[in-house]
C-alpha positions in Angstrom: 14.5 3.3 28.2 18.0 2.1 27.7 18.9 0.4 24.5 19.6 -3.4 24.5 21.9 -5.8 23.1 20.4 -8.2 20.7 22.2 -11.5 19.8 23.5 -11.6 16.2 25.8 -12.8 13.9 27.2 -12.4 10.3 26.0 -14.8 7.6 27.8 -15.9 4.5 30.7 -13.6 4.7 28.5 -10.8 3.5 27.8 -9.1 7.0 24.1 -9.3 6.2 22.7 -8.5 9.9 19.9 -9.7 12.0 17.9 -7.7 14.0 19.5 -5.4 16.3 23.1 -6.0 14.8 23.8 -2.3 14.2 22.9 -1.6 18.0 24.8 -4.8 19.1 28.0 -3.2 17.3 27.0 0.2 18.9 27.1 -1.1 22.2 30.2 -3.6 21.8 32.4 -1.7 19.8 31.4 1.9 20.3 30.4 2.3 23.9 33.5 3.8 25.3 33.6 6.4 22.5 30.0 7.2 21.7 29.0 10.8 22.1 32.6 11.6 23.5 32.3 15.0 21.4 29.1 15.8 23.5 30.6 14.8 26.9 33.0 17.8 27.4 35.1 18.0 30.5 33.0 21.4 31.4 29.8 19.3 31.7 31.6 16.8 34.2 33.1 19.5 36.3 29.6 21.2 36.5 28.1 17.9 37.7 31.0 17.2 40.1 30.3 20.7 41.5 26.7 20.0 41.8 27.4 16.6 43.7 29.6 18.6 46.3 26.6 21.1 46.9 24.0 18.6 47.3 24.3 17.2 50.8 20.9 15.2 50.8 21.0 11.4 50.8 17.8 11.2 48.7 16.7 10.3 45.0 18.2 13.5 43.7 21.5 12.4 45.0 21.2 9.0 43.4 20.4 10.8 40.0 23.4 13.3 40.3 25.7 10.1 40.8 23.9 8.4 38.1 24.9 11.2 35.7 28.7 11.5 37.1 29.2 7.6 36.5 27.8 7.8 33.0 29.7 10.8 31.9 32.8 8.9 33.1 31.8 6.0 30.8 31.5 8.4 27.9 35.0 9.7 28.7 36.5 5.9 29.0 37.6 6.6 32.5 36.9 3.1 33.9 38.1 3.5 37.4 36.1 6.8 38.1 33.2 5.3 36.6 33.5 2.2 38.9 34.2 4.6 42.1 30.9 6.6 41.2 29.1 3.4 40.3 29.8 1.8 43.9 28.6 5.1 45.4 25.5 5.2 43.6 24.8 1.3 44.2 25.4 1.9 48.1 23.1 4.7 48.4 20.4 3.0 46.6 20.7 0.1 48.8 20.8 2.4 52.1 17.5 4.1 50.9 16.0 0.8 49.5 15.7 2.0 45.7 16.7 -0.9 43.9 15.3 0.5 40.7 18.7 2.9 40.7 21.0 0.2 41.8 19.4 -2.3 39.1 20.1 0.3 36.4 23.7 1.0 37.8 24.6 -3.0 37.7 23.0 -3.0 34.3 25.2 -0.2 32.9 28.3 -1.4 34.5 27.6 -4.8 32.9 27.4 -3.1 29.5 30.5 -1.1 30.1 32.4 -4.7 30.8 30.5 -6.2 27.7 31.9 -3.4 25.5 35.5 -3.9 26.7 35.1 -7.7 26.1 35.4 -8.4 29.9 32.8 -11.1 29.8 33.2 -12.6 33.2 32.5 -9.2 35.0 29.8 -8.3 32.6 28.0 -11.7 33.3 28.2 -11.2 37.0 26.9 -7.5 36.8 24.1 -8.7 34.3 22.9 -11.4 36.8 22.9 -9.1 39.7 20.8 -6.5 37.5 18.4 -9.3 36.7 18.0 -10.2 40.5 17.2 -6.5 41.3 15.0 -5.9 38.2 13.1 -8.8 39.2 12.9 -7.5 42.5 11.2 -4.3 41.9 8.9 -5.9 39.2 10.5 -4.2 36.2 9.7 -7.4 33.9 10.7 -5.4 30.8 14.3 -4.6 31.8 14.6 -8.2 33.1 14.0 -9.5 29.6 16.2 -7.0 28.0 18.9 -8.0 30.5 18.5 -11.5 29.4 19.0 -10.5 25.8 22.3 -8.9 26.6 23.4 -12.1 28.4 22.3 -14.0 25.3 24.6 -11.8 23.1 27.6 -12.3 25.6 27.1 -16.1 25.6 26.7 -15.9 21.8 30.1 -14.1 21.3 31.9 -16.4 23.7 30.1 -18.6 22.3 28.2 -20.6 24.6 25.2 -21.7 22.8 23.6 -23.6 25.6 23.3 -20.8 27.8 22.3 -18.3 25.0 19.5 -20.4 24.3 18.7 -20.7 27.8 18.4 -16.9 28.4 16.6 -16.3 25.3 13.8 -18.7 26.3 13.5 -16.8 29.7 13.3 -13.4 27.6 10.4 -14.9 25.5 8.6 -16.3 28.8 8.6 -12.8 30.1 7.7 -11.0 26.9 4.8 -13.5 26.3 3.7 -12.7 29.9 4.0 -9.0 29.0 2.3 -9.4 25.5 5.2 -7.9 24.0 5.2 -9.8 20.8 7.6 -7.4 18.7 10.4 -8.1 21.2 9.4 -11.8 21.3 10.0 -11.8 17.7 13.3 -10.6 18.1 14.2 -13.4 20.5 13.0 -15.9 17.9 15.3 -14.1 15.3 18.4 -14.4 17.7 17.3 -18.0 18.5 17.4 -19.0 14.7 20.9 -17.6 14.4 22.1 -20.0 17.3 20.4 -23.1 15.6 22.1 -21.9 12.3 25.4 -21.7 14.2 24.9 -25.3 15.3 24.2 -26.5 12.0 20.4 -27.1 12.6 18.9 -25.1 9.6 15.6 -26.7 9.9 14.9 -25.7 13.5 16.5 -22.3 12.5 13.8 -22.0 9.8 11.0 -22.8 12.4 12.1 -19.8 14.5 12.5 -17.5 11.6 9.0 -18.1 10.3 7.7 -17.7 13.7 9.4 -14.3 13.8 8.1 -13.5 10.4 4.5 -14.0 11.5 4.9 -11.7 14.3 6.5 -8.8 12.4 4.1 -9.2 9.6 1.5 -8.0 12.0 3.1 -4.8 12.4 2.8 -4.1 8.6 4.1 -5.9 5.8 6.4 -3.1 4.8 8.5 -3.1 8.2 12.3 -3.6 9.0 11.6 -6.7 10.9 9.9 -8.2 7.7 12.6 -7.0 5.4 15.4 -8.7 7.6 13.6 -12.1 8.5 12.9 -12.4 4.7 16.8 -12.0 4.1 17.7 -14.6 6.9 15.2 -17.0 5.3 16.9 -16.7 2.0 20.3 -17.2 3.5 19.0 -20.1 5.3 18.0 -21.8 2.3 21.3 -20.6 0.3 23.5 -21.9 2.8 21.7 -25.2 3.7 23.5 -28.4 2.6 21.4 -31.1 0.6 21.1 -33.1 4.0 19.6 -29.9 5.8 17.4 -29.3 2.9 16.0 -32.7 3.1 15.2 -32.1 6.7 13.5 -28.8 5.9 11.2 -31.0 3.2 12.8 -29.2 0.1 14.5 -30.6 -2.8 17.9 -29.5 -3.6 16.7 -28.4 -6.8 14.6 -26.0 -5.4 17.1 -24.3 -3.3 18.1 -21.5 -5.6 14.6 -20.4 -6.4 13.5 -20.3 -2.7 16.5 -18.3 -1.7 16.1 -15.8 -4.7 12.4 -15.6 -4.1 13.0 -14.5 -0.2 15.9 -12.2 -1.3 13.6 -10.5 -3.6 11.1 -10.1 -0.9 13.5 -8.8 1.4 14.7 -6.4 -1.3 11.2 -5.2 -2.1 10.4 -4.6 1.6 13.8 -2.4 1.9 13.3 -0.4 -0.7 9.8 0.4 0.5 11.1 1.8 3.8 14.0 3.3 2.2 16.7 1.4 4.2 20.0 1.9 2.1 21.7 -0.7 4.8 19.3 -3.5 4.4 19.1 -3.0 0.6 23.0 -3.2 0.4 23.3 -6.4 2.4 20.5 -8.0 0.2 22.2 -6.9 -2.9 25.3 -8.6 -1.8 23.5 -11.8 -1.0 21.9 -11.7 -4.4 25.2 -11.1 -6.1 26.6 -14.1 -4.3 23.6 -16.1 -5.4 23.9 -14.9 -9.2 27.6 -15.7 -9.2 27.0 -19.2 -7.9 24.7 -19.9 -10.7 26.8 -18.4 -13.2 24.7 -15.2 -13.9 27.9 -13.1 -13.8 26.3 -9.9 -15.4 23.5 -9.8 -12.6 25.9 -10.5 -10.0 28.1 -7.5 -10.9 25.2 -5.2 -11.1 24.1 -6.4 -7.4 27.9 -5.7 -6.2 28.0 -2.3 -7.7 24.6 -1.4 -6.2 25.5 -2.7 -2.7 28.9 -0.6 -2.9 26.9 2.5 -4.0 24.3 2.1 -1.2 26.5 1.6 1.5 29.3 4.2 0.4 27.5 7.2 2.1 26.1 5.2 5.3 27.6 5.0 8.9 28.1 1.3 8.7 31.8 1.1 7.8 31.7 -2.7 8.3 29.0 -3.1 5.6 30.9 -0.7 3.2 33.9 -2.6 3.6 32.2 -5.9 3.1 30.4 -4.5 -0.2 34.1 -3.5 -1.4 35.5 -6.7 -0.7 32.8 -8.7 -2.5 32.9 -6.7 -5.5 36.6 -6.6 -5.3 36.9 -10.3 -5.0 34.2 -10.6 -8.0 36.6 -8.5 -10.3 39.7 -10.9 -9.0 37.8 -13.8 -10.3 36.8 -12.4 -13.5 40.6 -11.3 -14.0 39.7 -7.6 -14.0 42.9 -7.0 -11.9 43.1 -3.2 -11.9 39.7 -2.9 -10.6 40.3 -5.7 -8.2 43.3 -4.0 -6.7 41.4 -0.6 -6.1 38.4 -1.9 -4.5 40.4 -4.6 -2.1 42.8 -1.8 -1.0 39.9 0.4 -0.2 38.3 -2.3 1.8 41.5 -3.3 3.6 42.2 0.2 4.7 38.7 0.6 6.0 39.0 -2.8 7.9 42.3 -1.5 9.4 41.0 1.7 10.7 38.0 -0.1 12.3 39.8 -3.3 13.6 37.6 -5.5 11.1 39.9 -8.6 11.5 37.5 -10.8 9.2 37.5 -8.4 6.3 41.3 -7.6 6.8 42.0 -11.4 6.6 39.9 -11.6 3.5 41.1 -8.6 1.6 44.9 -9.6 2.0 44.1 -13.0 0.8 42.3 -11.3 -2.2 45.2 -8.9 -2.8 47.8 -11.7 -2.5 45.9 -13.6 -5.3 45.5 -10.6 -7.6 49.4 -9.9 -7.3 50.1 -13.5 -7.9 48.1 -13.5 -11.2 50.1 -10.4 -12.2 53.4 -12.0 -11.2 54.2 -9.4 -8.6 55.2 -12.2 -6.1 56.7 -10.1 -3.5 53.7 -8.0 -3.1 51.5 -11.4 -3.2 53.8 -12.6 -0.6 53.5 -9.4 1.5 49.8 -9.6 1.5 49.7 -13.1 2.4 51.7 -12.5 5.3 49.6 -9.8 6.3 46.7 -12.5 5.7 48.3 -14.9 8.1 48.7 -12.3 10.8 45.2 -11.3 10.6 44.1 -14.9 10.9 46.4 -15.5 13.8 44.7 -12.6 15.7 41.3 -14.1 14.9 42.6 -17.5 16.2 43.9 -16.0 19.2 40.8 -14.0 19.9 38.9 -17.3 19.4 41.2 -19.1 21.8 40.9 -16.2 24.4 37.0 -16.4 24.3 37.2 -20.1 24.5 39.4 -19.7 27.7 37.0 -16.9 29.1 34.2 -19.3 28.5 35.8 -22.3 30.4 36.7 -19.9 33.1 33.3 -18.4 33.3 32.1 -22.1 33.6 34.6 -22.7 36.2 33.5 -19.7 38.1 30.0 -20.7 37.9 30.7 -24.1 39.2 32.8 -22.8 42.0 30.2 -20.2 43.1 27.7 -23.1 42.9 29.8 -25.4 45.1 30.5 -22.4 47.4 26.3 -22.4 47.9 26.3 -26.1 48.4 29.0 -25.7 50.9 27.2 -23.4 53.0 24.0 -25.7 52.8 26.1 -28.7 53.8 29.1 -27.9 55.9 31.0 -31.2 55.9 34.5 -32.0 55.7 34.2 -34.7 53.0 32.2 -32.5 50.8 34.5 -29.7 51.2 37.6 -32.0 50.1 35.6 -33.3 47.1 34.8 -29.8 45.9 38.4 -28.7 46.2 39.4 -32.0 44.1 37.0 -30.6 41.6 38.3 -27.1 41.5 42.0 -28.6 41.0 40.8 -30.8 38.2 39.1 -27.6 36.6 42.4 -25.8 36.9 44.2 -28.8 35.3 41.7 -28.7 32.5 42.5 -25.0 32.0 46.2 -25.7 31.9 45.6 -28.6 29.3 43.4 -25.9 27.4 46.5 -23.6 27.2 48.6 -26.8 25.9 46.3 -27.4 23.2 46.6 -23.8 22.1 50.4 -24.0 22.0 49.9 -27.1 20.1 47.6 -25.4 17.8 50.1 -22.5 17.1 52.7 -25.3 16.3 50.5 -26.8 13.9 49.6 -23.6 12.1 53.1 -22.5 11.8 53.7 -26.2 10.0 50.8 -25.4 7.7 52.1 -22.2 7.0 55.4 -23.3 5.9 53.7 -26.3 3.7 51.6 -23.4 2.1 54.9 -21.4 1.1 56.2 -24.8 -0.3 52.9 -25.2 -2.3 53.2 -21.6 -3.5 56.6 -22.2 -4.8 55.4 -25.5 -6.7 52.6 -23.8 -8.4 54.9 -21.3 -10.0 55.9 -23.6 -12.5 52.3 -24.3 -13.4 51.5 -20.8 -13.6 52.3 -20.3 -17.4 50.3 -23.4 -18.5 47.4 -22.2 -16.4 47.6 -18.8 -18.0 47.7 -20.0 -21.5 44.6 -22.3 -21.0 42.8 -19.3 -19.5 43.8 -17.3 -22.6 42.2 -20.1 -24.9 39.1 -20.4 -22.7 38.9 -16.4 -22.9 38.9 -16.5 -26.6 36.3 -19.5 -26.9 34.2 -17.5 -24.3 34.2 -14.3 -26.3 33.2 -15.9 -29.5 30.4 -17.7 -27.6 29.4 -14.4 -26.1 29.3 -12.5 -29.6 27.4 -15.5 -31.1 24.9 -14.8 -28.2 24.8 -11.0 -28.8 24.1 -11.4 -32.4 21.3 -13.9 -31.5 19.8 -11.3 -29.0 20.0 -8.6 -31.5 18.1 -10.8 -33.8 15.5 -11.5 -31.3 15.1 -8.0 -30.6 14.3 -7.2 -34.2 11.7 -10.0 -34.6 10.1 -8.7 -31.1 10.0 -5.2 -32.6 8.4 -6.1 -35.7 5.8 -8.3 -34.1 5.4 -5.7 -31.5 4.7 -3.1 -34.3 2.2 -5.4 -36.3 0.2 -6.1 -33.1 -0.1 -2.5 -32.5 -1.3 -1.7 -36.1 -3.9 -4.6 -35.9 -5.1 -3.3 -32.4 -5.2 0.3 -33.9 -7.5 -0.8 -36.8 -9.6 -3.1 -34.6 -10.3 -0.1 -32.4 -11.2 2.1 -35.4 -13.3 -0.3 -36.7 -15.1 -0.9 -33.4 -15.9 2.8 -32.8 -16.9 3.0 -36.6 -19.4 0.2 -35.9 -20.6 1.7 -32.9 -21.1 5.2 -34.6 -22.9 3.4 -37.7 -25.1 1.8 -34.9 -25.8 5.1 -33.2 -26.8 6.7 -36.5 -29.1 4.0 -37.6 -30.9 4.2 -34.4 -31.3 8.1 -34.8 -32.6 7.6 -38.4 -34.8 4.9 -37.6 -36.6 7.1 -34.8 -36.7 10.1 -37.3 -38.3 7.6 -39.9 -41.1 6.6 -37.3 -41.7 10.4 -36.4 -41.8 11.4 -40.1 -44.2 8.4 -40.8 -46.4 9.5 -37.7 -46.4 13.1 -38.9 -47.6 11.7 -42.6 -50.3 10.4 -40.9 -51.4 13.2 -38.9 -51.0 15.3 -42.1 -53.2 12.7 -44.0 -55.6 12.8 -41.3 -55.7 16.6 -41.0 -56.4 16.8 -44.8 -59.3 14.4 -44.8 -60.7 16.4 -41.8 -60.2 19.8 -43.5 -61.5 18.3 -46.8 -64.5 17.2 -45.1 -65.3 19.7 -42.3 -64.6 22.8 -44.1 -67.0 21.8 -46.9 -70.3 21.5 -44.8 -69.9 25.0 -43.1 -69.1 26.7 -46.3 -72.0 24.9 -48.0 -74.3 26.0 -45.2 -73.2 29.6 -45.4 -73.8 29.6 -49.3 -77.4 28.0 -48.8 -78.1 30.6 -45.8 -77.0 33.6 -48.3 -79.3 32.1 -51.1 -82.1 31.9 -48.6 -81.4 35.7 -47.5 -81.2 36.7 -51.4 -84.6 35.0 -51.8 -86.4 37.2 -48.8 -89.3 34.9 -48.6 -88.0 33.2 -45.3 -89.8 33.5 -41.8 -87.9 35.1 -39.0 -88.2 31.9 -36.7 -86.5 29.9 -39.3 -84.0 32.6 -39.9 -82.9 32.4 -36.3 -82.7 28.6 -36.2 -80.5 28.4 -39.5 -78.5 31.5 -38.0 -77.7 29.5 -34.8 -77.0 26.1 -36.6 -74.4 28.3 -38.9 -73.1 29.8 -35.8 -72.4 26.4 -34.3 -70.6 25.0 -37.6 -68.5 28.2 -38.1 -67.3 28.0 -34.2 -66.2 24.6 -34.7 -64.5 25.4 -37.9 -62.9 28.4 -36.4 -61.6 26.3 -33.4 -60.3 23.8 -35.9 -58.5 26.5 -38.0 -56.9 28.3 -35.1 -55.7 24.7 -33.7 -54.5 23.6 -37.0 -52.7 26.9 -37.7 -51.0 26.8 -34.4 -49.9 23.2 -34.7 -48.4 24.0 -38.1 -46.6 26.9 -36.9 -45.1 24.8 -34.0 -43.9 22.1 -36.6 -42.2 24.8 -38.7 -40.4 26.1 -35.4 -42.7 29.3 -35.8 -43.3 29.6 -31.9 -40.7 31.0 -29.6 -42.3 31.1 -26.1 -41.8 34.2 -23.9 -41.6 32.8 -20.6 -42.8 35.0 -17.6 -44.1 34.7 -14.2 -48.0 34.6 -14.8 -50.9 34.7 -12.5 -52.5 31.5 -13.0 -55.8 32.1 -11.3 -56.6 35.1 -13.3 -55.4 33.4 -16.5 -57.8 30.3 -15.8 -60.6 32.7 -15.1 -60.4 34.2 -18.5 -60.2 30.9 -20.3 -63.3 29.7 -18.6 -65.0 32.9 -19.1 -64.6 32.4 -22.7 -66.2 28.7 -22.6 -68.8 29.3 -20.3 -71.4 29.5 -23.3 -70.3 26.2 -24.4 -70.6 24.7 -20.9 -74.1 26.4 -20.3 -75.5 24.6 -23.3 -74.7 21.1 -21.6 -75.6 22.6 -18.1 -71.9 22.0 -17.2 -70.4 23.4 -13.9 -66.8 25.0 -14.6 -65.0 25.4 -11.1 -61.5 27.4 -10.7 -60.1 26.4 -7.3 -56.7 27.6 -7.9 -55.7 30.0 -4.8 -55.0 33.6 -5.4 -51.4 34.5 -5.9 -50.5 31.4 -7.6 -47.9 31.8 -10.0 -45.7 29.9 -12.4 -43.1 30.6 -15.3 -45.1 30.1 -18.7 -46.1 31.8 -21.9 -49.2 33.4 -21.5 -50.8 32.8 -25.0 -49.5 29.1 -25.2 -50.6 28.4 -21.6 -54.0 29.9 -22.4 -54.5 27.7 -25.5 -53.3 24.7 -23.7 -56.1 25.1 -21.0 -58.7 26.2 -23.3 -58.2 22.9 -25.3 -58.1 20.8 -22.3 -61.2 22.5 -20.9 -62.8 22.3 -24.2 -62.0 18.5 -24.6 -63.4 18.2 -21.0 -66.6 19.9 -22.1 -66.8 17.5 -25.2 -66.7 14.4 -23.3 -68.6 15.3 -19.8 -72.5 14.5 -20.1 -75.1 17.1 -19.3 -75.1 18.1 -15.6 -71.5 17.4 -15.1 -68.6 19.1 -13.7 -65.0 20.4 -14.7 -62.6 21.4 -12.0 -59.3 23.3 -12.6 -57.0 23.0 -9.5 -53.3 23.5 -8.6 -50.7 22.0 -6.3 -47.6 24.2 -5.1 -44.2 22.1 -5.2 -40.5 23.2 -4.2 -39.6 24.4 -7.7 -42.6 23.7 -9.8 -46.5 24.1 -10.2 -48.9 21.5 -10.8 -51.9 22.6 -12.8 -54.8 19.7 -12.9 -57.8 19.9 -15.1 -60.2 17.1 -14.1 -63.9 16.1 -15.4 -66.4 13.5 -14.4 -67.2 12.4 -18.0 -66.8 9.3 -20.0 -63.1 9.3 -19.4 -60.1 8.1 -21.6 -59.4 4.5 -22.3 -56.2 2.7 -20.6 -54.8 2.3 -24.1 -55.3 6.2 -24.9 -53.8 7.2 -21.6 -50.7 5.0 -22.1 -50.3 6.3 -25.8 -50.6 9.9 -24.5 -48.1 9.4 -21.8 -45.4 8.0 -24.2 -42.6 10.0 -24.6 -42.8 10.1 -28.6 -46.5 10.7 -28.8 -47.6 12.1 -32.1 -50.8 11.0 -32.2 -52.9 13.5 -33.6 -55.7 13.4 -36.1 -57.9 10.8 -34.7 -60.9 12.3 -33.0 -63.7 10.9 -30.9 -67.3 12.2 -31.0 -68.3 14.0 -27.7 -71.3 12.9 -25.7 -73.5 15.3 -27.9 -71.8 14.0 -31.1 -69.5 17.3 -31.1 -66.9 17.1 -33.6 -63.1 17.4 -33.2 -59.8 17.4 -35.2 -57.6 15.4 -32.9 -54.9 18.2 -32.9 -56.0 19.4 -29.5 -54.0 17.3 -27.4 -51.1 17.2 -29.8 -51.0 20.9 -29.6 -51.0 20.9 -25.8 -48.1 18.4 -25.8 -46.0 20.5 -28.1 -46.6 23.8 -26.3 -45.9 22.4 -22.7 -42.8 21.0 -24.1 -41.8 24.5 -25.6 -42.3 25.9 -22.2 -40.1 23.4 -20.6 -42.7 21.5 -18.7 -44.5 18.2 -18.7 -48.2 17.0 -19.3 -49.7 13.5 -18.2 -53.3 12.1 -18.2 -54.7 9.7 -15.9 -58.3 8.4 -14.8 -60.1 9.7 -11.8 -60.9 7.4 -9.1 -64.5 8.5 -9.0 -64.8 8.5 -12.7 -63.9 10.7 -15.6 -60.3 11.7 -16.5 -57.7 14.2 -15.6 -54.8 16.1 -17.2 -51.8 17.4 -15.0 -49.4 20.3 -16.4 -46.0 20.8 -14.4 -44.5 24.0 -15.1 -41.5 25.9 -13.5 -41.8 28.6 -11.1 
């Protein structure tokens, strides 16, 4: 895809460019010399040799001719480029391959456009539009219209520029190409700005911004349009601001906001060229509102960023802007260095606008230094550059009128073919004579303008001589003003230092207050946390004290009965007068009392040892079925007394990770508890369920069961409810330590125990242990 010219212009003498300006300059100023180093004579000879060897007349031949005329264009050989352009166009028409001839006309137009031959450029652009349209290449058709817009804008002929940009928009809208359509909006806004219609320009800029923003907030198009909107507000007159529904007092704020938005996006995409342009605009704005320090920083940053770039025009503009600032601030040494550098770049690159402004600035500097010879010399150079610009503008005006005349002639020729009458031909000839007379009148106007300019120049020289007498007075006044200004600045600096010290003291005080507040806050949190821990420990100690009191009451009561029974039994044995039947009955009763006492003492000692951290479980893989069988076997006699059925339905090979003694004690207590609260003829069942990483052991009975309050109390995390015993179905006694001991031992083995009610009656206990 060939690159396209996009209409653009300079803003506020800072040369902040619209979208496409870099490429416009590339084509308009550098087309003839671009890539010359890569287009060697050797390559051209190779192409010519290839052309001579290729005797075919097909697309391959056209491609070779295309490369040859493009090579001649790069080498600035216009005549040879024309020769091979014509050959390529002729062969393309013969073979009905208009896509090649369309590109040939397009490139020929670019060549003449770059050489400022606007008439031939326009003629070839229009033919290219016709042929691109014929082959259905709408994208290139729109691109050619954009180039025509750039051509008409540089003459300038704003009516035609608007017309072709609108045609390009219509095509891009049909193609759905919103990005290029936004470029057209930006170009049209530039036309309206040139016509002094800032409000309409703002409308098109906002349309362009809306499209570019869809591509991403950080895009080059967004940055450029933000900058252009800022310049639109900054350059607008009060009347134009009113048309835009903006108060004059809001002008600077709006311009500054949009410049800063442009700067933010430009920095995000690291586009130094755009950053330099925005910095120049910001510097101009700061200077206009008297913020000289900010203006100086912005001018210096603009020079720094554009120094290493390829855009010499931007660098020269930045140098001039900073030099002119120093000239206004009477820093004449820096002003001379920067303005001379700017002038040198402008002369090397034929930048007449910058050359003119740099010369005028140097003339003003040397006038302040009383070096009137150099001041006059630079002023004369300024006049020369201004004359050249004036001549160029007049040439463009003549070209524009000539193009309008040529267009009229062609239009009349077309009408003549349609209506061949003698009277019509005579009328057209008269119009042609009239147009030529108008052209001659334009030349006379140019001569008159030159005479007027010479007179103005002489008047200006006289004014300079008259101002020399006032120079000393102005200088003295400037010195006095500078002294007053220095005093004001010193006073302001002292006030600023005082303010900074106050701010520092306030900052330190606030920081200390915040640190103290944070320390107090964390101490308060720590105190609250410790109080919670203490309250929890207090509740546990109170519960343990209750358990201890209950245990002592049980021991004091329950230990007395079997001991007294044992003493009585021993006294009976000593007497020797007891019958064998009574002896057996007394022995059985004493055995029951001592069994209960033994169980109570075992649980009591185990619980006491656990509370003193005397148990260290030895976790190992256990055969649960065998362990449960041993426990049930030891309790079978007790179960037989109540005709209870003990069932172990744990599958063979079921294992878990536990301490054998602890787990045996836990299961014995739970089964013993079940025996105690299961009526005669009942059943007790021990089962298991295998989990992925744990084993669930369940001891269930069909006895009287636990109440909901007892179950909730047991299942609470802080259960310490030992010491409260309930009689069994046959009035069996207990200490209330069994469940507390089970809970303690299961926790030591990293397990969990819960209680619940069976659906069919009775209760159950579930033990979860690791595997």
